[in-house]
BAVOPA-371032 format. One line per field, with one value per residue (C-alpha): residue number from 1; residue in three letters; x, y, z. Coordinates in nm, 4 decimals. Each point is the difference from the previous one (the first is absolute). Layout:
REM residues N
i	[NUM/...] .
aa	[ALA/...] .
east	[X/...] .
north	[Y/...] .
up	[Z/...] .
REM end
This chain:
REM residues 354
i	[1/2/3/4/5/6/7/8/9/10/11/12/13/14/15/16/17/18/19/20/21/22/23/24/25/26/27/28/29/30/31/32/33/34/35/36/37/38/39/40/41/42/43/44/45/46/47/48/49/50/51/52/53/54/55/56/57/58/59/60/61/62/63/64/65/66/67/68/69/70/71/72/73/74/75/76/77/78/79/80/81/82/83/84/85/86/87/88/89/90/91/92/93/94/95/96/97/98/99/100/101/102/103/104/105/106/107/108/109/110/111/112/113/114/115/116/117/118/119/120/121/122/123/124/125/126/127/128/129/130/131/132/133/134/135/136/137/138/139/140/141/142/143/144/145/146/147/148/149/150/151/152/153/154/155/156/157/158/159/160/161/162/163/164/165/166/167/168/169/170/171/172/173/174/175/176/177/178/179/180/181/182/183/184/185/186/187/188/189/190/191/192/193/194/195/196/197/198/199/200/201/202/203/204/205/206/207/208/209/210/211/212/213/214/215/216/217/218/219/220/221/222/223/224/225/226/227/228/229/230/231/232/233/234/235/236/237/238/239/240/241/242/243/244/245/246/247/248/249/250/251/252/253/254/255/256/257/258/259/260/261/262/263/264/265/266/267/268/269/270/271/272/273/274/275/276/277/278/279/280/281/282/283/284/285/286/287/288/289/290/291/292/293/294/295/296/297/298/299/300/301/302/303/304/305/306/307/308/309/310/311/312/313/314/315/316/317/318/319/320/321/322/323/324/325/326/327/328/329/330/331/332/333/334/335/336/337/338/339/340/341/342/343/344/345/346/347/348/349/350/351/352/353/354] .
aa	[MET/LYS/LYS/SER/PHE/LEU/ARG/HIS/ASN/TRP/LYS/ILE/PRO/ILE/ILE/VAL/SER/MET/LEU/SER/ILE/LEU/ILE/LEU/ILE/ALA/VAL/TYR/TYR/TYR/LEU/ASN/TYR/ARG/ASP/THR/GLN/ALA/LEU/GLN/SER/TYR/GLU/GLU/ALA/GLU/GLN/LEU/ALA/MET/LEU/GLY/ASP/TYR/GLU/GLN/ALA/LEU/SER/LYS/LEU/ASN/THR/ALA/ILE/ASN/TYR/LYS/ASN/ASN/PHE/PRO/TYR/ALA/LYS/ASP/ALA/ARG/GLN/LEU/MET/GLU/TYR/VAL/LEU/SER/PHE/GLN/PRO/LYS/LEU/GLU/ALA/VAL/GLN/ILE/SER/THR/SER/GLU/ASN/ASN/PHE/GLU/SER/ALA/PHE/SER/THR/ILE/TYR/THR/ILE/GLU/LYS/LYS/LEU/ASN/LEU/TYR/MET/GLY/THR/PHE/ALA/GLU/THR/MET/GLN/THR/LYS/ILE/LYS/GLN/LEU/LYS/THR/ASP/THR/GLN/ILE/GLU/GLN/LEU/HIS/TYR/GLN/PHE/GLU/ASN/LYS/PRO/THR/MET/ASP/GLN/LEU/LYS/THR/LEU/ILE/TRP/GLU/ALA/GLU/ALA/ILE/ASP/ASP/GLU/ARG/ALA/GLU/LEU/LEU/ALA/LYS/GLU/ALA/SER/ASP/LYS/PHE/ILE/SER/GLU/ILE/TYR/GLN/GLU/ALA/THR/LYS/LEU/LEU/GLU/ARG/HIS/GLN/PHE/ASN/SER/ALA/ILE/SER/LEU/ILE/ASP/ASP/ALA/PHE/ILE/TYR/LEU/ASP/SER/SER/ASP/THR/LEU/LEU/ASN/LEU/GLN/SER/THR/ILE/GLN/LYS/GLU/LYS/VAL/ALA/PHE/GLU/SER/TYR/GLN/GLN/GLN/LEU/ILE/GLN/HIS/ALA/THR/ASP/ILE/SER/GLU/ASN/ASP/THR/LYS/SER/ASN/LYS/GLN/ASN/ALA/LEU/LYS/VAL/LYS/GLU/SER/ASN/ILE/VAL/THR/LYS/ASP/ASN/GLN/VAL/ILE/VAL/THR/GLY/LYS/LEU/LEU/SER/THR/ALA/THR/VAL/PRO/ILE/HIS/SER/ILE/LYS/ILE/ASN/TYR/ALA/ILE/TYR/ASP/ASN/LYS/LYS/LYS/ILE/VAL/SER/ASN/GLN/VAL/TYR/LEU/GLU/PRO/ASP/GLN/LEU/TYR/PRO/ASN/GLU/GLU/GLY/LYS/PHE/GLU/PHE/ILE/HIS/PHE/ASP/ILE/ASP/LEU/LYS/LYS/ILE/GLU/SER/LYS/ALA/LEU/THR/LEU/SER/ILE/GLU/GLU/ILE/LYS/TRP/TYR/ILE/ASP] .
east	[2.5012/-0.3400/0.1753/0.1135/-0.3713/-0.1513/0.2708/-0.0845/-0.3819/-0.0847/0.0055/-0.3380/-0.2531/0.1701/-0.0418/-0.3508/-0.1026/0.1699/-0.2078/-0.3051/0.0513/0.0958/-0.3391/-0.2061/0.1607/-0.0653/-0.3819/-0.0123/0.1110/-0.2080/-0.3143/0.0788/0.0476/-0.3167/-0.1831/0.1651/-0.0894/-0.3740/-0.0241/0.1527/-0.2599/-0.2718/0.0781/0.0278/-0.3519/-0.1241/0.1612/-0.1528/-0.3267/-0.0215/0.1126/-0.3070/0.2102/-0.1877/0.1279/0.3561/-0.0637/-0.1681/0.3084/0.2310/-0.2013/0.0085/0.3800/0.0054/-0.2056/0.2383/0.2876/-0.1510/-0.3266/-0.0704/-0.0666/-0.3611/-0.0034/0.0924/-0.2668/-0.2589/0.1294/-0.0126/-0.3694/-0.0977/0.1971/-0.1742/-0.3253/0.0680/0.1072/-0.3402/-0.2042/0.1591/-0.2345/-0.2882/0.1200/-0.0327/-0.3524/-0.0642/0.0859/-0.1910/-0.3269/0.0397/0.0454/-0.3282/-0.1788/-0.0107/0.0820/-0.1763/0.2521/0.2926/-0.0550/-0.0708/0.3414/0.1649/-0.1475/0.0811/0.3918/-0.0124/-0.1379/0.2665/0.2900/-0.1024/0.1343/0.3444/0.2435/0.3094/0.1070/-0.0683/-0.3160/-0.0972/0.1102/-0.2418/-0.2992/0.0401/0.0268/-0.3324/-0.1667/0.1104/-0.1763/-0.2871/-0.0259/0.0485/-0.2634/-0.2613/0.0900/-0.0644/-0.3363/-0.0931/0.0909/-0.2186/-0.2804/0.0198/0.0163/-0.3118/-0.2531/-0.0397/-0.3313/0.0091/0.0407/0.2725/0.1793/-0.0017/0.1419/0.2672/0.1015/0.0401/0.1943/0.2430/0.0615/0.0864/0.2888/0.3280/0.1022/0.0211/-0.1795/-0.2875/0.0096/-0.0415/-0.2980/-0.1682/0.0333/-0.1565/-0.2765/-0.0785/-0.0196/-0.2628/-0.1791/0.0050/-0.1407/-0.2809/-0.1008/-0.0065/-0.2277/-0.2369/-0.0015/-0.0698/-0.2919/-0.1373/0.0505/-0.1985/-0.3060/0.0618/0.0811/0.2478/0.0323/0.0626/0.2598/0.1936/-0.0321/0.1380/0.3177/0.0220/0.0098/0.2496/0.2696/-0.0011/0.2117/0.1710/0.2639/-0.1295/-0.1469/-0.0130/-0.2338/-0.2535/0.0387/-0.0671/-0.2912/-0.1357/0.0330/-0.1876/-0.2915/-0.0427/-0.0097/-0.2286/-0.2162/-0.0444/-0.0215/-0.2721/-0.2148/0.0798/0.1176/-0.3138/0.0071/0.3804/-0.0703/-0.2324/0.2076/0.3062/-0.2040/-0.0206/0.3972/0.1045/-0.1203/-0.2227/0.2716/0.2187/-0.2855/-0.0516/0.3687/0.0590/-0.2828/0.0883/0.3727/0.1724/0.2547/0.2688/0.1475/0.3921/0.1099/-0.1784/0.2139/-0.0180/0.2628/0.0227/0.2435/0.0034/-0.3962/-0.0937/-0.1402/0.0699/-0.1925/0.1467/-0.0679/0.0057/-0.2916/0.0234/-0.2439/-0.1352/-0.2803/-0.0046/-0.1112/0.1213/-0.1272/-0.0142/-0.1070/0.1294/-0.1045/0.1352/-0.1780/0.2257/0.0070/0.2716/-0.0187/0.1458/-0.0041/-0.3411/-0.1520/-0.0693/0.1519/-0.0425/-0.1459/0.0602/0.0099/0.2581/0.0226/0.2689/0.2484/-0.0009/-0.3569/-0.0102/0.1361/0.0466/0.0015/0.3186/0.1083/0.0560/-0.1429/0.0857/-0.1708/0.1258/-0.1502/0.1680/-0.2279/0.0443/-0.3423/0.1505/0.1257/0.2855/0.0292/-0.3358/0.0923/0.0043/0.1762/0.3418/-0.0961/-0.2862/-0.1556/-0.1595/-0.3005/-0.1221/-0.3787/-0.1239/0.1215/-0.2220/0.0693/-0.1545/0.0431/0.0536] .
north	[11.8237/-0.2216/-0.3142/0.2242/0.0829/-0.3442/-0.1238/0.2353/-0.0111/-0.3646/0.0693/0.2235/-0.2981/-0.1654/0.3360/0.0350/-0.3722/0.0362/0.3193/-0.1495/-0.3169/0.2446/0.2075/-0.3146/-0.1187/0.3341/-0.0018/-0.3638/0.0825/0.3292/-0.1922/-0.2757/0.2628/0.1491/-0.3344/-0.0941/0.3352/-0.0418/-0.3756/0.1277/0.2753/-0.2329/-0.2572/0.2988/0.0826/-0.3396/-0.0079/0.3332/-0.0646/-0.3146/0.2227/0.2314/0.3099/0.0391/0.3491/-0.1084/-0.3072/0.2226/0.2140/-0.2997/-0.1247/0.3350/-0.0224/-0.3428/0.1104/0.3099/-0.2558/-0.2325/0.1449/-0.3452/-0.1618/-0.1292/-0.1542/0.3152/0.1750/-0.2217/0.0161/0.3570/0.0029/-0.2118/0.2063/0.3241/-0.1806/-0.1182/0.3368/0.1397/-0.2294/0.0390/0.3150/-0.2649/-0.2450/0.2570/0.0948/-0.3845/0.0290/0.3159/-0.1653/-0.2962/0.1486/0.2045/-0.3389/0.1178/-0.3415/0.0569/0.2891/-0.2093/-0.2894/0.2067/0.1498/-0.3198/-0.1811/0.2878/-0.0092/-0.4017/0.0128/0.1863/-0.1418/-0.3419/0.1092/-0.0052/-0.3068/-0.0493/-0.0310/0.3469/-0.0082/-0.3292/0.1675/0.2986/-0.2403/-0.1679/0.3081/0.1130/-0.3373/0.0149/0.3373/-0.1450/-0.2703/0.2635/0.1937/-0.3061/-0.1019/0.3579/-0.0038/-0.3506/0.1253/0.3095/-0.2114/-0.2244/0.2690/0.1505/-0.2602/-0.1958/-0.1982/-0.3690/0.0116/0.2510/-0.2130/-0.2927/0.2057/0.1352/-0.3587/-0.1014/0.3226/-0.0331/-0.3816/0.0905/0.2499/-0.1873/0.2008/-0.1015/0.3250/-0.0926/-0.3814/0.1687/0.2111/-0.2847/-0.1928/0.2888/0.0479/-0.3768/0.0020/0.2845/-0.1876/-0.3245/0.1891/0.1698/-0.3148/-0.2070/0.2584/0.0185/-0.3911/-0.0128/0.2193/-0.2296/-0.2815/0.1664/0.0266/-0.3755/0.1197/-0.2841/-0.0390/0.3929/-0.0160/-0.2701/0.1774/0.3029/-0.1694/-0.2145/0.3490/0.1408/-0.2783/0.1186/0.2950/-0.1813/-0.2659/-0.1618/0.0802/-0.2529/0.2309/0.0016/-0.3790/-0.0717/0.2353/-0.1609/-0.3332/0.1072/0.1576/-0.3203/-0.2007/0.2383/-0.0417/-0.3821/0.0622/0.2630/-0.2574/-0.2928/0.0898/-0.1103/-0.3666/-0.0095/0.1064/-0.2710/-0.2729/0.1063/0.0313/-0.3956/-0.0297/0.2579/0.0319/0.2292/0.1912/0.0114/0.1287/0.2825/0.0952/-0.0471/0.2548/0.2559/-0.0331/-0.1408/0.2653/0.1718/0.3463/-0.0656/0.3492/0.3265/0.2957/0.3264/0.2146/0.2810/0.0424/0.3163/0.0586/-0.3579/-0.1543/-0.3738/-0.2484/-0.3393/-0.2875/-0.3661/-0.2502/-0.3576/-0.2747/-0.1471/-0.1875/-0.3852/0.0046/0.2009/0.3505/0.2289/0.3284/0.1725/0.3696/0.2651/0.3111/0.2674/0.3659/0.2609/0.2769/0.3209/0.0445/-0.1252/0.1060/-0.2687/0.1411/-0.2850/-0.3828/-0.2739/-0.3618/-0.2188/-0.4071/-0.2014/-0.1663/-0.2843/-0.0165/-0.3288/-0.0929/-0.3505/-0.0526/0.2120/0.1480/0.3773/0.2241/0.3740/0.2756/0.3468/0.3041/0.3334/0.3183/0.2749/0.1791/0.1436/0.3377/-0.0049/0.3874/-0.0024/-0.2215/0.1461/-0.2537/-0.1319/-0.3763/-0.1744/-0.2826/-0.3110/-0.1825/-0.3291/0.0151/-0.3194/-0.3286/-0.2410/-0.3340/-0.3124/-0.3595/-0.2760] .
up	[-2.5598/-0.0467/0.1527/0.3043/0.0494/-0.0332/0.2148/0.2955/-0.0495/0.0400/0.3514/-0.0094/-0.0465/0.3108/0.1938/-0.1154/0.0821/0.3591/0.0732/-0.1090/0.2156/0.2967/-0.0655/-0.0190/0.3273/0.1724/-0.1239/0.1127/0.3542/0.0056/-0.0801/0.2343/0.2655/-0.0504/-0.0161/0.3439/0.1482/-0.1413/0.1571/0.3109/0.0240/-0.0791/0.2547/0.2805/-0.1088/0.0483/0.3593/0.0721/-0.1269/0.2272/0.2985/-0.0870/-0.0984/-0.3359/-0.0650/0.0224/-0.2106/-0.2581/-0.0163/-0.0430/-0.2952/-0.1736/0.0677/-0.1666/-0.3043/-0.0382/-0.0290/-0.2089/-0.2249/-0.1317/0.3236/0.0030/0.3409/0.1550/-0.1959/0.1285/0.3299/-0.0009/-0.1166/0.2712/0.2448/-0.1079/0.0542/0.3434/0.0868/-0.1332/0.2046/0.3434/0.1051/-0.1053/0.2347/0.2772/-0.1054/0.0089/0.3734/0.0656/-0.1565/0.1951/0.3209/-0.0669/-0.1071/-0.3460/-0.1550/-0.3273/-0.0676/0.1103/-0.1989/-0.3188/0.0517/0.0831/-0.3318/-0.2119/0.1044/-0.0170/-0.3419/-0.1560/0.2118/-0.1197/-0.3433/0.1152/0.0479/0.2018/0.3488/0.1151/-0.1866/0.1939/0.3282/-0.0688/-0.0957/0.3054/0.2033/-0.1597/0.0601/0.3666/0.0278/-0.1511/0.2453/0.2758/-0.1014/-0.0498/0.3681/0.1180/-0.1816/0.1462/0.3497/-0.0716/-0.0861/0.2939/0.2548/-0.1315/0.1070/-0.3216/-0.0704/-0.0350/-0.3935/0.0418/0.2314/-0.2461/-0.2842/0.2651/0.0810/-0.3693/-0.0937/0.2966/-0.0636/-0.3605/0.1245/0.0450/0.3159/0.3640/0.0878/-0.2271/0.1493/0.3627/-0.1211/-0.1756/0.3166/0.2121/-0.2594/-0.0072/0.3750/-0.0107/-0.2766/0.2073/0.2963/-0.1794/-0.1754/0.3152/0.1591/-0.3011/0.0023/0.3525/-0.0026/-0.2908/0.2197/0.2914/-0.2460/-0.0930/-0.3497/-0.0341/-0.3776/-0.0352/0.2565/-0.1676/-0.3349/0.1263/0.1494/-0.3426/-0.1838/0.2574/-0.0919/-0.3732/0.1486/0.2702/-0.0319/0.3347/0.3488/0.2692/0.1873/-0.2903/-0.0812/0.3726/0.0007/-0.3072/0.1329/0.3176/-0.2199/-0.1798/0.3264/0.1309/-0.2925/0.0571/0.3784/-0.0540/-0.1840/0.1771/0.3604/0.1986/-0.1729/0.0618/0.3630/0.0668/-0.1577/0.2035/0.3306/0.0290/-0.0161/0.2630/0.3682/0.1213/0.1937/-0.3200/-0.2083/0.2367/0.0418/-0.3852/-0.0514/0.2823/0.0848/-0.3144/-0.0135/0.2043/-0.0905/0.0213/-0.1466/-0.1156/-0.1176/-0.1762/-0.1349/-0.2204/-0.2973/-0.2066/-0.0827/0.0649/0.3097/0.0192/0.2124/0.0612/0.2401/0.0575/0.1305/0.1377/-0.0596/0.3319/-0.1693/-0.0164/-0.3981/-0.2645/-0.0560/-0.2789/-0.1484/0.3089/-0.0103/0.2438/0.0550/0.1607/0.0645/0.0256/0.2781/0.0502/0.3772/0.0528/-0.3432/-0.2502/-0.3345/-0.2169/0.0096/-0.2208/-0.0580/-0.1341/-0.0553/0.1543/-0.2126/-0.0654/-0.0425/0.2038/0.3121/0.1568/0.3867/0.1625/-0.3514/-0.0024/-0.2608/-0.0802/-0.1288/-0.1366/-0.1488/-0.1380/0.0722/-0.2647/0.1124/0.3229/0.0261/0.2408/0.0057/0.1889/0.2722/0.3429/0.1800/-0.0541/-0.0399/-0.1330/0.1717/-0.1661/0.1667/-0.1251/0.0231/-0.1297/-0.1685/-0.1946/-0.1730/-0.1336/0.1093/-0.2622] .
REM end
């Protein structure tokens, strides 16, 4: 009897072992299935997040964590997604504040979002950081446009140029160019006034200071050269005239004094809120002439609305050489112009003889 029992029960350990192996295999495939589903849900969440569907992405992350609770990447991503969803209404508030020119409030909200967002890592986090950075850039450009359109002072223009040039954006580059043009125009007018009062050193210093904020300006360089030469001419013109009088004929002297230049072109055009004056002069003198100043006036019908003076470029012309002049007016309100077209009148041209 005992031998019969032993003979039949040697199979029990084998059966138990086989059942254990089957259970382990089943558990392995079950856990592997859950891992696979968790990873699939996580990857789908990434794709949805990159497409901007944050709510569906959050749902997929919850599914991934349900499949695999010990999934730290999914938990970190869920925390980020919850934060992204929480600041969406704040982004709308930024847009509203910007449209109302309340830039302080807009930047305060952006900086708060950006500070916390920078704590996260990963592809999606970098995408959101880039999006917030772009929003900050857009807001900065809107603020600079607002400042530029509200008649900035000379000092405000300097700051505006610097800030616009510091932004890596094509719109900011265009704004910096427009602000620089206006700054150049105002410096040109102020330096010309100083020149008329024979304050040569002050005019030169004003232009030198302007180049701290400008990369370059042929217009101001030319004016500065003209001022320097007028300074010398102002101090020694009479003596130079006597010395040159012996070298040229009486007729040439009279012609060079009175009829040394011919107007080849004079144009006036309007663009946006700007009035642009341009022209060309031809030297008919027999000797070099320099410091050529054009006094002109702009008329609306027969009514003079503004007068100005501008210097020819280059500042010295040899016989039969042409020079050009250009000036951009920001001080003319085109809405108040009665006629359809403005007219330009060259009132007087002055020059010096070498």
